[in-house]
C-alpha positions, 0 to 999 in steps of 0.5 A, a space after each residue: 490506499 483506498 477501495 476500487 472506485 468506479 470509472 476506467 481510470 480506477 479512481 486515481 483522478 477521483 479528488 481532481 476538479 474534473 477539467 484537470 482529471 481530463 487534462 491529466 488523463 490526456 498527459 498520461 499513458 496507459 502501461 501494463 505489467 505482469 506479476 513481479 514486474 519491476 515498475 522502478 528500482 531503488 536508485 533510479 531517477 524520477 521520471 514519472 508518477 504512477 497512478 494505479 488503475 487495476 492490479 496492485 504495487 508492493 513497495 519494498 526494500 532489501 537489507 544488507 543481509 538479503 532480507 526484503 523488507 515490504 513497506 507498502 501495498 498500494 491498490 486502485 486510486 493510489 499514486 505511487 512515486 510522488 516523493 521522488 518526483 517532487 524532491 528530485 532525489 532517487 527512488 528510495 524503494 523497488 516497486 514491483 507489480 502484484 497480479 496484472 497491474 495497469 497504471 497511468 504513468 505521467 511524466 514528470 515534465 508535463 506534470 510539473 509544467 502543469 502545475 506551474 501553470 496551475 499552482 493550485 493543483 498542488 494542494 491536491 498532491 500536498 494532501 496525498 503526500 501528508 496521508 502517505 506520510 501520516 501512514 509511514 509515521 505510524 508504522 514506525 511508531 508501532 516498529 518502535 512501541 509494540 511488540 510483535 502480537 499487536 503489530 501484526 494485529 494492527 496490520 491485519 485490521 488495517 489491511 481488513 479495513 481496506 481489503 476486507 470482505 463479509 463473509 458468513 465465517 467473518 471478514 476475510 481480507 481479499 489479499 493473498 498474504 503469505 506468512 512470509 510476506 506479513 513477516 516483511 512488513 513487519 521486520 519480523 520471521 516468518 516463524 514468528 508470524 506463523 506462531 501468533 497466527 497458529 495461536 489466534 487460529 486456535 483461539 478462533 480470532 482469526 481463519 487462515 486458508 490459501 494465503 488469506 486470512 479471515 477476521 473472526 474475532 475483531 474485537 479480540 484483535 482490537 483489545 490486544 492493540 489497545 492494552 499495548 498502545 497504553 
């Protein structure tokens, strides 16, 4: 994930050669989604790659007992849906817009024709895939090896690095983070997450207000993660 980048494309093509970026933009169409609107559903065929210009996209799954597991949040500059596009298998998750969202929609047939004509471009998409895989593997390790307090602290620190804004009171995560969503990210109940957040708030490590989290003592959270990663 990346911070917003300048330009009317949200930074989607920032790491492509200028000529190729212009060509990709010419092959793509722009599409707008309202809050909660579905980009694609689990099981759908992969007919396009989505480049996020503005807004956010949440990638999630629903467990057999009806619980939603929030896997990832994407922001401007990110591509969404590349795995199924390249391996040809159905979508593995639901992708919903968060707030007003605008994306580039790059049709699969056009993108693959471009890559076949310029095979070196595969390198750029391979780097993005590797980055996504690295993040996914780190989340799997956390779920298997870390207790909930360390997982929650680590996720808040990660979100702070991506979405954080410095204020006189601390580093505020500029992302609406209902405790239910935090629980979905971690495979935990809202009650368990709420208990930890209240404890940390009482200790002065964080502040919680209107669905946003303020990191007031980053060192304390880092130490909590490190002691459980040993």
